N, C-alpha and C positions, 0 to 999 in steps of 0.2 A: 930073898926077903930084904937083905941089906940095901939092894938097889932101890927097892920101893920106898924104904924108909929114908934113904938119902934124898930121893926126889921129893918126898913129902916135906922133909926138913928144909930143903933148899927153897921150896915154895914159901915156907914160913920165914926163912931168911929174907927173901924178897919182900914179903909182907912187912917185916920189921923195918927193913931199909926204907920202904915206902912211908911208913909211919914216921921214921926219923926225919926224912926229907920233907914230908908234909908239915910236921910240927915246926921245923926250922923255917919253912916258907911262911907259916902262920905267924911266927915270931917276928919275921921281917915286916909283915903286912900290918900288924896291929900297932896302934898308937898307945895302947894301955900297958903301962909298965908291969902291972901284976900279971896280966895275960902273957906278956912277952916272957916273963920268968917261968910261968907255968908251962908254956909251949916248949921252952928250952929244956926244962926238966923232963918233959915227956919225950922229947927227941933223944935225950941222953938215955932214958929207960929203954926206948926202942933200939937204940944202938947197942946197948948192953945185951939185949935179948938176941939180936942178930949175931953178936960175937959168940954167945953161948951156943947157939944153934950151929954156927960154923965150926966150932970146936968139936961138936958131936959128929958132924958130917965128916970131918977129917979123921976122927977116931974110928969111924965106920969104913974108912978107906975111900971116901968120896972126895970130890972136888967141890968145896963150898962156893955158893954164889956170892958175889960181892956187890951186886946192885939190886935195884928194885924191879918191879914189873914194868914193861914198856907202857902199858895202859896208864899206869900211875904217873909216869913221866909226862905223858901227854896231858893228863888231868892237871898236874902241877903247872905245866906251861899255860894251860887255859886259865887256871886260877890267877896266875901272874898277869896274863893279858887282861882279864877282867879287872884286876886291881889297878892296872895302869890306865884303863879307860874310865873308871869311875871310883869315887871314894867309897870304900867298903866299910860298913859298920862292923863293930866287933861281933854283933850277932851273926852277920853274914860269914865272917871268918870262922866263928864257932860252928856254924852249920856245915861248912866245908870240912872242918876237922871231924865232926860227928859222922859225916858221910864216909870219910876214910876209916874211922873206927868201926863203922858198920861192916865194911869190907873185911877188915882184920878179924872181926868176930866170926864172920862166915868162914874164913880160911882156917882159923883155929878150931872152930866147931867141926868142920869137915875132917880135919886131922885127927880129932879125938874120936871120930867114928871108925877109925882104922885100928887094926890090931897093932899094938906097939909094945916093945919091952917095957917093963915096969919103970925103970929109971928114966927112960925117954918120955913115957906117958906122964910121969910126975913133973918133969920139966915143962912139958907142953901145957899141962893143966895149970901150973904156977904162972906161966906166961899168959895163958888165957885169962886167968883171974886179973892180971894187970891190964889186959886189953879191956876187960869188962869195967874195971875201975876207971880207966881213962875215958871210956865211952860215957859212963854214967856221970862222971864229973863234967865232961864237956857238954853233955846234954843239959845238965842242971844249970851250968853257967850260961848256955845259950838261952834257956828259958828266962833266966834272970835279966840278961841283957835285952831280950825282946820286951820284957815288961817295962823296962826303964827307957825304952826308945820312944 
């Protein structure tokens, strides 16, 4: 059972690292100081989640992941290429962030469908609430920036 949980938690580590890197990339791309600050805060939150998950993986005797998913690295590379080729609006950057948070929501929801010890379930549920908050905030900001475009 511990091996299954370690694998599941390591997937969430990768997901959190993807979020951290994605939000940092968004902070670099935006020209809006308020969004830059928000993206950096979200990156920090994702980084803290990854550390918390890594600590549990270590406690369970596993080797924690240290990076994100390969597909996310490719996605970030594509996002930066698109940014270099064209001026991106804040709404477009927010759309990319929302797409990343949609993926995170799916990974966390999948994890919560698995049988987990109560302490680990509580941590995953708390982090999932943060992912939902991030997603909803990004979606609302995206809508607001679209209306003002």
